[in-house]
BASE-51941 format. One record per residue (C-alpha): x, y, z; residue in three letters. Coordinates in steps of 0.001 Angstrom, whole numbers, padded with zeros to 6 digits, always signed. Each point is the difference from the previous one (the first is absolute). Example, Ala and Ser with C-alpha at 12.3 -4.5 7.8 and 13.67 -1.06 7.14 Angstrom:
! residues 2
+012300-004500+007800ala +001370+003440-000660ser 
! end
This chain:
! residues 828
+165741+100757+131649met -002001-000915-003171arg +002700+001164-002240thr +002976-002689+001467lys -002456-002181+000640leu -000933+000004-003913ala +003533+000319-000623thr +000220-003455+002003val -002801-001413-001969leu +001027+001451-003501val +003618-001052-000577ile -000899-003997+000983pro -003453+000229-002522ser +002423+002045-002400leu +002679-002901-000050ala -002580-002809-000687phe -001614+002148-002447met +003378-000246-002127val +000258-003174+000821val -002778-001027-001032ala -000486+002010-002750gly +003583-001715-001667val -001684-003352+000587gln -003278+000933-001280thr +001758+001800-003206gly +002105-003007-000543ala -003369-002112-000160leu -001917+002376-001768ile +003862+000054-002475gly -000702-003800-000568gln -003879+000271-000482ala +000472+002385-002710thr +002592-002699-001429val -002395-002361-000098leu -002751+001931-001492asp +002026+001605-002940glu +001255-003966-000160phe -003579-001498+000130ala -001009+003043-003416asp +003014-001241-001905gln -000893-003554+000435val -003868+000787-000956ala +001378+001775-002558leu +001468-003399-001539gly -003071-000894-000667gln -000169+002699-002847gln +003879-000595-000995ile -000922-003850-000764thr -003007+000828-001870thr +001724+002584-002057leu +003107-002375-000429val -002911-002871-001054his -001482+002408-002539asp +003285+000847-001190leu +001483-003429-000820gln -002717-000941-001924ser -000072+003038-002002glu +003917+000014-000651arg -000506-004100-000882asp -002695+000819-001945arg +001716+002765-001998thr +003012-001897-000186ala -001623-002426-001872gly -002221+002028-001817asn +003113+001713-001126leu +001854-003252-000903ala -002790-001286-002864ala -000134+003993-001017leu +003440+000071-000848gln -000023-003685-001748ala -003060+001263-002167lys -002498-002248+001731lys -001947+002545+001492thr -001411+003334-001131thr +000861+003535+001787ala -003439+000473+000942gly -001016-003243+001079gln +003070+000099+002681ala -001018+003196+000965thr -003714-001399+000389ala +001107-002829+001743asp +002244+001670+002458ile -002366+003117+000913arg -001659-002209+002921gln +003102-000588+001992tyr +000652+003895-000350tyr -003729+000691+001621val +000836-002461+002804ala +003423+001635-000040val -001241+003807+000696asp -002651-001291+002173arg +002767-001516+002364ser +002229+003159-000283val -002914+002403+001473ala -000632-002518+003030asp +003899+000230+000318phe +000637+003795+000297arg -003130+000974+001665asp +001109-002692+003191thr +003680+000941-000851ala -000437+003491+000535glu -000656+000493+003249pro +003174-002158+000864leu +001926+002090-001526ala +002029+001838+003126gly +001130-003426+001326gly +003983-000851+000236asp +001755+001539-002520ala +001142-004052-001306ala -003455-000404-000768trp -000565+003685-001423arg +002436-001107-002216val -001288-002898-001202ala -003070+001086-000117tyr +001363+003079-002409asn +001455-002588-002508arg -003054-002537-000299ala -002048+003060-000314arg +001869+001483-002471asp +000536-003450-001865ala -003895-000149-000209val -000146+003215-001469asp +002582-001147-002819asp -002956-002473-001057leu -001404+001898-002611pro +002877+000557-002023thr +000913-003495+000567leu -003273-001365-001457arg +000401+002529-002784gly +003016-001386-001114ala -000872-003389+000075ala -003197+000518-001551ala +002128+001560-003555ser +002236-002898+000038gly +003120+001825+000304ala +001427-001623+002792val +000814-003259+000156ser -001542-002869+002749thr +003243-000348+002144asp -000586+003863+000385thr -003683-000114+000746val +000459-002766+002209ile +002981+001998+002028gly -001843+003439+000329asn -002693-001735+001353tyr +001944-002446+002476thr +001719+003031+001364arg -003628+002003+000958thr -000725-003296+001488ile +003145-000087+001985asp -000139+003428+001073ser -003687-000679+001752leu +001705-003461+001255leu +002473+002119+001535thr -002527+002167+001822leu -001830-003182+001020leu +002835-001424+001760ala +000222+003988+001560gln -002000-000389+003391pro +002366-000574+002973ser -001719-000164+003880pro +003957+000474+001026gly +002864-002233+001137val -001634-000912+003596glu -002922-001903-001687arg +001866-002750-002760pro -003536-001789-000197glu -001926+003064-001628leu +003449-000054-002502thr -000733-003960-000440glu -003704+000829-001080met +001117+002688-002917val +002443-002192-001106leu -002354-003072-000226arg -002537+002012-002493tyr +002848+001764-001866val +001404-003578-000419glu -002788-001133-001641ile -000328+002975-002040ala +002732-000634-001568arg -000716-003594-000579ile -003116+001099-002168lys +002012+002873-001544glu +002538-002785-000991val -002616-002433-001166gly -001320+003491-002052ser +003382+000808-001713arg +000306-004374-001651leu -004058+000797-000868arg +001005+003336-002074ala +003301-001804-001386arg -001892-003125-001043leu -003138+001790-001219phe +002302+002469-002303ala +001501-003317-001346ala -003276-001539-000687ala -001674+002937-001604ser +003340+000960-002312ala +000271-003983-000656gly +003585-000489+001084ala +002043+000444+002770tyr +003004+002759-000089gly +003184-000279+000170pro +000157+000684+003523thr -003288-000952+001225asp +000805-003957+000708leu +003315+001879+002725val -003031+002617+001422glu -002617-002924+000408leu +002799-001986+002170thr +001722+002812+001790asp -004312+000788+000904leu -000358-003755+001011arg +002973+000265+002479ala -001235+003510+001322gln -003414-001750+000224gln +001446-002904+002060leu +002343+002328+002484thr -003366+001981+000797ala -001955-002640+000776leu +002278-001537+002352ala +000274+003264+001672asp -003212-000034+000693phe -000357-003052+001163arg +002799+000981+002710val -002058+003368+000750ala -003669-001260-000135ala -001936-001437+002866thr -000943-003512-000575asn -003442+001098-000790ala +000885+002537-002591gln +002231-003320-001374ile -002860-002422+000072leu -002315+002635-002017arg +003169+000345-002566tyr -000460-003739-000370glu -003508+000040-000336arg +000096+002301-002942ala +002808-002150-001371ala -002018-003054+000130ala -002707+001449-001532asp -000381-001364-004042pro +000213+003359-001513lys +002998+000932+001484phe +001451-004020-000560gly -001151+000893-003777ala +001777+002833+000017ala +003122-000948+001390val -000145-003493-002498ala -000477+001903-002977met +003197+001992+001214glu +002233-002473+000097gln -000561-001220-003910thr +002136+003260-000293thr +002839-001064+001422ile +002816-000804-002020ala +000872-003768+000706thr +002842-002421-001815gly -002760-001296-001930ser -001110+002622-001592gly -000512+004033-000366glu -002262+002116+002768ala -003646-000063-001741lys -001746+003026-001423val -003526+000043+002017leu -003087+000855-002059glu -000511+003706+001736pro -003674+000065+000916phe +000017-003070+001729arg +003245+000858+001869trp -001581+003317+001140trp -002978-001728+001602ser +001560-001943+001689leu +002924+002069+001125ser -002912+002025+001227gln -001295-002490+002001asp +002579-000471+001680arg +001100+003592+000274his -003846+000613+001905asp +001080-002970+002213leu +003512+001645+001326leu -002352+003312+000388arg -002152-001638+001788gln +003041-001047+002163val +001615+003619-000048glu -003131+001279+001405ser -000390-002483+002645asp +003447+000158+001151val -000429+003976+000031leu -003610+000161+001778ala +002090-001794+002560asp +002433+002832+000528ala -002503+002857-000263val -002119-002115+002712asn +003300-000628+001810glu +001156+003949-000228ala -003407+001353+000922gly -000421-001983+003002ala +003762+001034+001254arg -000452+003737-000394ser -003851-000446+001589thr +001767-001634+002845asp +002910+002423+000124gln -002497+002792-000636leu -002143-001438+003277gln +003074-000514+002176arg +001141+003620-000793thr -003507+000778+000895leu +000073-001632+003063leu +003443+001097+001442val -001076+003617-001349ala -002644-000354+002237gly +001019-001707+002915ser +002734+002481+000350val -002648+003149-000477leu -001892-001927+002916ala +002757-000696+002565val +001243+003340-000779leu -003713+001596+000517leu -000683-002281+003526ile +003693+000994+000829ala -000454+003588-000762leu -003644-000649+001724ile +001912-001318+002843ile +002600+002376+000436ser -002791+002634-000220val -001759-001069+002972leu +002989-000897+001529ile +001407+003409-000409gly -003632+001606+000779arg +000019-002000+003372ser +003310+001051+001124val -000438+003809-001583ala -003470+000026+002187arg +001743-001886+003313ser +002751+003043+000000leu -002469+002882-001424arg -002096-001303+003045asp +003086+000114+002027leu +001542+002840-001031arg -003555+002135+000313arg -000521-001616+003149his +004007+001330+001229ala -001151+003484-001403leu -003480+000235+002277his +001930-001172+003302val +003176+002408-000838ala -002132+002615-000546gln -003289-000147+001705asp -000490-002984+002618glu +003317+000616+001669leu +000211+003368+000085pro -003664+000136+001144asp +000654-002779+002280ala +003292+002540+001561ile -002474+003027-000159glu -002562-001709+002400arg +002991-000555+002451leu +001327+002914+000053arg -003443+001468+000665ala -001058-002895+002623val -000093+002202+003524gly -001435-003411+002396his +000021-003461-001173gly +001634-001348-003156met -002086-001026-003078pro -000270-003038-001425arg +001991+000415-003463ile -001857-003169-002188glu +002704-001612-002427val -001463-000805-003389pro +000662-003650-001254pro +002135-000362-002952met -001717+000699-003248val +002121-002492-001792val -000685-003636+000737arg +001910-001840-002388ser +002407-002938+001209met +002927+001420-001902asp +002759+002560+000368glu -002534+003113-000606val -002006-001743+002864gly +003098-000024+002107glu +001119+003504-000328val -003504+001258+000668ala -000302-001784+002867glu +003110+001120+001180ala -001034+003545-000842phe -002878-001231+002522val +002162-000562+002833ala +002257+003064-000388val -003125+001925-000127his -000945-001411+003484arg +003458+000524+001088ser -000151+003677-001359ala -003736+000362+001804val +001360-001344+003309asp +002981+001847-000298leu -002184+002973-000224ala -001919-000758+002894val +002793-000637+002178glu +001496+003763-001451gln -003494+001426+000952ala -000267-001867+003274val +003631+001422+001048met -000956+003357-001288arg -003089+000312+001997arg +002168-001317+002983asn +002901+003273-001247val -002926+002232-000069asn -001407-001353+003372ala +003763+000422+001485met -000261+003695-001501phe -003452+000121+001349val +001116-000786+003362asn +003431+001502+000489leu -001854+003325-001396ala -002516-000065+002725arg +002733-000953+002566arg +002143+002764-001372ser -003088+002127+000174gln -001024-000723+004015val +003244+000816+000735leu +000146+003378-001965val -003248+000988+001791glu +001059-000438+002999arg +003417+001937-001005gln -001906+002821-001074leu -001788+000082+002851glu +002902+000480+002109leu +001445+002394-001776leu -003249+002026+000017asp +000309-000262+003879glu +003357+000943+000022leu -000697+003015-002468glu -002905+001527+002540arg +002605-000253+002654asp +003458+001009-001342glu +000776+003609+000177gly +003833-000456-001055asp -000318+001899-003991pro +003083-002430-000804asp -001503-003000+001401gln -003504+000712-001283leu +001400+000207-003818ala +001747-003322+000802asn -003480-001555+000802leu -001499+001719-003329phe +002883-001731-001878lys -000899-003361+002108leu -003705+000626-001069asp +000841+000448-003513his +001847-003523-000355leu -002729-001673+002152ala -002346+001283-002822ala +002273-001115-002389arg -000083-003579+001348met -003439-000372+000402arg -000353+001337-003939arg +002635-002956-000735asn -002856-002236+001773asp -002526+001000-002304glu +001951-000429-003183ser +000674-003210+001552leu -003982-000934-000088leu -000483+001826-003284val +002369-002602-001507leu -001544-002997+001932ala -003811+001187-001992gly -001057+000730+003300thr -002244+003790-000850glu -000317+002262+002523ser -002223-000163+003290ser -000940+003445+000580arg -002299+001764-002569arg -001344+003268+000337trp -003728+001200+000353asn -000319+002231-002141glu +002256+001824-003009pro +002819+002312+000794val +001294+002541-001986ala +002821-000712-002641leu +001894+002979+001407ser -000095-001411+003391ala +001133-003514-001119val +003061+001374-001801ala +000914+002202+003323leu -000465-003746+001854ala +002813-001225-002576ala +002197+002555+000544ala -000190-000330+003754ala +000932-003752-000052glu +003767+000548-001362ile +002510+001692+001273glu +001547+002785-001944gln -003898+001154+000022tyr +001231+003980-000074pro +001180-000224-003456arg -003432-001073-001261val -001728+002728-002102arg -003319-000762-000362his -002547+001265-002176glu -003507-001683-000549ser -003625+001141-000453val -002885-000176+002711asp -003037-001680-002242asn +001504-003315-000050leu -000801-002275+002611tyr +001561-004135+000616val -002965-002567+000724ile +001040-001312+003874gly +000362-003415-000246his +003228+000689-002478ala +001406+003325+001967val +002479-002019+001719ala +001506-001921-002699asp +000199+003118-002134val +001831+001589+002777val +002688-002633+000355his +000580+000157-003939leu +000423+003539-000258leu +002567-000505+003062ala +001826-002541-001898glu +000486+002293-002871leu +000779+002702+002173leu +002491-001770+001851glu +001910-001134-003224asn -000219+003510-001236ala +001491+001637+003307thr +002282-002701+000517asn +001667+000015-003558phe +000478+003369-000724ser +002206+002910+001806ala -000928+001129+003477pro -000208+003306-001126phe -002906-000549-003047thr -002991+000272+000562gln -002958-002573-001036val -003232+001236-001271lys -003082-001121+000321met -002312+000734-002161ala -003929-001527-000555thr -002442+000652-003021arg -003725-001010-001217ser -001571-000530-003120ser -003683+001413-000197ser +000516-002331+004031gly -000548-003144-001350arg +003828-000258+000060thr +002673+000869+001965ala +003727+000153-000747thr +003154+000500+002656ile +003032+000607-001575glu +003179-000085+002501ile +003222+001418-001078ile +003214+000170+000996asp +002819+001691-001137glu +002866-003452+000597gly +002406-001729-002173leu -002810-001464-001964gly -000444-003419-001040met +002211-002015-003024ser -002940-000730-003411glu +000449-003926+000709ala -000565+000506+004226ala -002856+002384-001001met -001542-002784-001896asp +000728-003030+002485glu -001727+002458+002685ala -003104+000623-002245asn -000295-003694-000798thr -000240-000490+003604leu -002111+002296+000888leu -002384-000869-002782ala +000014-003787+001302glu +000551-000795+003854pro +001934-003246-000131pro -000120-002251+002825ala +002099+000453+002888ala +003753-001015-000346asp +003376+001422+000858val -000281+002618-002039ala -002823+001556+002147ala +002234+000221+003024ser +002934+002218-002145glu -002970+002467-001802arg -002638-000463+002483met -001544+003712-000625gly -000711-000930-003470leu -001488-003763+000753phe -002215+001450+002453val -001323+002912-002356val -000240-002577-002480ser -002391-002171+001869his -001996+003012+001735leu -000479+001252-003632ala -001265-003061-001558ala -002648-000412+002828arg -001466+003197-000545his +000423+000321-003774ser +002760+002889+000374ile +002077+000215-002658arg +003575+001301+000616val +002832+000915-002706arg +002967+001415+000469leu +001823+002398-002898val +002933+001693-000440ala +000031+003903+000960ala +002959+002848-000916glu +001005-000671+003164arg -000866-003379+002152gly -003246-002312-000270val -003393+001031+000055ile -002678-002692+001456ala -003596+000403-001414thr -002778-001693+001716val -003173+000033-001519trp -002904-000969+002247leu -002935-001516-001261pro -003708+001128-000145pro -000555-002737+002677ser +001884+001429+002560leu -001736+003413-000198leu -002769+001308+002083ala -002299+002860+000270pro +001096+002385+002958ala -001836-001182+003290pro -002775+002400+001772pro +001431+002999+001548ala +000575-000296+004201arg +002136+001872+002137ala +003840-001272+000275leu +001434-000621+003534pro +002616+002498+001139glu +003132-001934-000243pro +001882-000274+003081ala +002993+001050+000730ala +003465-002194+000274arg +001099+000364+003932pro +003606+000781+000337val -000044+000695+003803leu -002857-000675+002356ala +001672+002811+002161ser +000548+002557-003064val -003796-000536-001285ala -001043+001075+002981ala +002355+003025+000095ala -000393+001355-003456val -002154+003303-001019pro -002952-000835-002110asp +001831+001370-003159ser +002857-002768+000748val -002577-002557+000372ser -001810+000554-002919arg +003425+000276-002020glu +000507-003732+001235leu -003254-001186-001004arg +001113+001669-003541leu +002785-001979-000120ala -001734-003016+000214ala -002631+000504-002624thr +000687-001039-003243pro +001393+002798-002134ala -002781-000213-002801ser -003024+000449+002773leu +002332+003430+000956ala +000289+001687-003523gly +003183-001306-001261ala +001068-002747-002148ser +002879-001385+002355val +001137+000253+003429trp +001804+003176+000565gln +001253+001651+003612pro -001863+002865+000881thr +000359+003213-000817gln -000310+001716+003661ala -000122-000868+003448leu -000409+002231+003071pro +002679+000339+002335ala +000842-003260+002018leu +002563-001014+002001pro +002824-002046-002036ala -000888-003024+001681ala -003778+000160-001258glu +001634+000835-003461val +001686-003166-000194gly -002917-001913+000863ala -002371+001941-002592val +002644-000394-002288ser +000197-003693+000084arg -003630-000323-000064val -000762+001761-003190arg +003357-001644-001341arg -001869-003684+000465ala -002298-001359-002682pro -003481-000978+000412thr -000814-003439-000459arg -002088-001625-002677ala -003210-000972+001960glu +000362+003381+001652asp -000276+001690-003174val -003290-002177-001265leu -001508+000533+003464lys +000251+003582-000255ser -002384+000213-003113val -002571-001861+001744gly +000966-003549-001154ala -001277-002791+002385thr +001184-003891-000548ala -001657-002936+000637thr +001375-002325+002707glu +000634-003321-001005thr +002189-001061+002655gly +003186+000669-001870ser +003374+001339+001863thr +000395+001853-002820trp -000251+003700+000679trp -001810-000491+002815ser -000424-002479+002500arg -002772-001644+001441gln -002483+001899+001623gly +000609+003086-001805gly +003106+002785+000012gly +002982+000295-001967arg +003636-001193+000638pro +003014+002486-000510gly +001118+001879-002682gly +000857-000681-003499val +003271+000628-001081asn +001320+001881+002621gly -003153+001593+000478gly -001030+000885+003568pro -003273-001360+001346ala -002860+002461+000023ser -002105-000789+002734val +001183-002277+002574pro -002408-003523+001196pro -001197+000700+003198ala +001523-002213+003017ala -001905-002171+002208thr +002325+000844+002530gly +003152+001057+001671pro +001677-002834-002171gly -002208-000543-002934gly -002453-002104-000963pro +000053-003156+001944thr +000041-003317-001639pro -002737-002952+000451pro +001091-002174+003380thr -001508-002830-001716val +001947-001370-002837pro -002849-000434-003186val -000113-003143-001607thr -002193-001093-003654gly -000461-003730+001260gly +002413-003547+000732thr +002441-001059-002847met -000257-003618-001101ala +003096+000004+003021asn -001690+001102+002243gly +002088+003335+000160leu -002588+002883-000150pro -000243+002024-003413leu +001752+003862-000101arg -002657+002422-000925val +002580+002895-001963pro +000271+003496+001739met -003120-000887+002257ala +003073+000757+002982gln +000224+003693-001406leu -001486+002401+002416pro -003301+001709-001258asp +000372+003432-001023val -002471+002661+000332gly -001000+002338-002339glu +002603+003415-000271ala -002014+002942+002282pro -001667+002580-002608arg +001715+003361+000803pro -001925+001593+002519ala +001084+004192-001082ala -003438+000826+000327his -000170-001508+003758ile +001061+003198+002034pro +002749-000929+002506thr +001099+001444+002949ala +002867+002473-000230arg +003189-000922+001389val +002997+002436+001065glu +002909-001611-001310pro +003502+000014+002017asp +001816+002622-000728pro +003370-001578+000105glu -001424-003100-002860ala -001821+002949-002157val +003876+001531+000399gly +001353-003323-001439ser -002806-000156-002337met +000879+003445-001409leu +003743-000779-000084ser -000463-003311-002460arg -002159+001245-001976tyr +002237+003087-001041tyr +003293-002056-000301ser -002343-002573-002318gly -000853+003497-002116val +003599+000868-000482arg +000555-003586-000604arg -002833-000362-002737ala +001962+003042-001936glu +003013-001083+000024ala -000755-002954-001418glu -002017+002167-003060asp +002723+002425-000436ser +002377-002990-000997gly +002041-000003+003543asp +002225-002734+001071asp -000527-002378+002853arg +002481+002329+001811arg -000895+002908-000209thr -003728-000881+001451ile +001608-001804+002571asn +002051+003319+000933gln -003100+002154+000213glu -001275-002666+001983ala +002498+000499+002500lys +000032+003826-000054gln -003497-000667+000690thr 
! end
């Protein structure tokens, strides 16, 4: 943004600088021209001084040369007479060179004129030598001096201010015209002084004098046209001077008239009078030139001041414009920078924090303050800031609405799960009663299947509670061995016989996390068994690292997962997402992710040579030392038929108890059929076989190792007042709850309410109408009971069923099909 603003501000500034630079350059050029013009006009003072001295030298040299040639004077006298004029000219030449040399770099016309004048002045020594020797004529000397003076007068007329200043050009013309008047008068004086010194006019003198008088009148007329009134008055005052008039009167006598010839003047008187007139013209020339020098200097100074003023104004305007542009640019950039910083802060910090607070809220709704806009200007940036605050406020309101909706959905999940739990608990209780009273092995197997389906429904309800963010309401008082936790997880799934378990016995899981760890492992085992062939095994191995951490690996031999699916699953396990539609499609991974995040457990899937390896790392915070040793309760045998339980021998009863005990506690890694049983009737054999193949429920496994639970009024794994529901994953119940009457517990006759609502209706208390169930009675094996003689017919029927069950089990183990089993059963 700074670059863009700088570009927007710099481009107009550069354009302004270019235009102003061109204008200032033009003004500077004009000031330079006027300054050079003023210097060249000022040089006219040295030029006119040198011309004045050269005119005196020329005129005196012409007279002395004429007198020398007429034998009226000697060469020595002529040289002594002219020396003083040489000194004055040499001094003027030096001043001219010193002043003109710095101006040698002017325009081309001025340089050419200056070079000619300088060369002519450099030839003066040669001209002087020729004149002193008398080898040249008077006309030659006068002509050579005149050419030198003409070159100086040409240089005097060279200053030019340009065509746009004609008044300055006329000013130069004025002093040039007066200089030419003076030059023509000097040439008249030279001719007359030469003729007077020789004593007679030469053959061409009168013609020359007439021409010079005509040029004098023309130059005077031109001067009167170009000069100002003040300058004309100066000339007229000089002409009115008696000395000027005496010289003019004496000059008039040299004009030939009809009555006589031109008079030859007395040389020294003429020189004296003409010199006075020459000095008066010099004074007028100096005044006119001084006026020009002052005017040129004033114009140059004025132009320089105007140029400096314009340049200063341009620089000041540019500086002010730049300062204002920088201030405006900084203001806009600061506003945009503040807006950007505020937007990033809202997008990266405030809004995510608000959403996270709304996600984590359990009850009530926190007050989310939306900060005011940081840019309070009235321009478009301020409007954008205000709009952004409005968007932020809308986003927060939407997040609050989403949080309320999510909380309502979670509450709906909890309510539905709780309702379903109550129904499942009642269903499992009913199944327990049916299993206790059922004598038909096939019907009992079907009841076990219903038991398993009900247990799976119960685990789905628990998964809904996990996704809704509700923690388990069941807490175990003491640490539980990790091997028992793993077996409890295996007991939660349908295909538990396929699980092969290898564990260490020195690891214990802290009590409050046992239920969640069992649930997590059960979901992973469920996936492993569902996505692998039914004839393959699923291995579950636990390891420890110096007793500080525990690692559980679940290995299946299924088809495996693609690399993209594996990465997606690991991302889901690492960061539990909010519940959405995908949670219903992949509930197992969602539940595992949420349970792992709840207890800082790490779960990762990796590809194996065949299938997938699910690795679970339990942190040290979930591990605890072993609880103090105490006597374990004897696990109760799950009754199959009440009549059979009373009639079978002691050895059969012992086998029944072993079949209901977890395999790890019986010395095996998985549940296996008993190797040998005493000879019993076929009916009893079938019943015992059914018992052995029934799985043990997870809560039975945990209770069998001495774990006790803290009752919190939950309906999960127990109902209010103690006891437990039916089996998990099709497993039969271990100990049925004691009935309080022939028909089971009697519900309260008076409805239990929790007060009255605002509309006057009673407030229902959930689950208050359920009957209280007492704690299951402990096995009374240690209490001696009286021996009851069995009925022979009942014993015979039981033994027949027992042996039939044995044969059927042997047929299933040998791989015979169902037809063979049915045929053997018929034969039996």
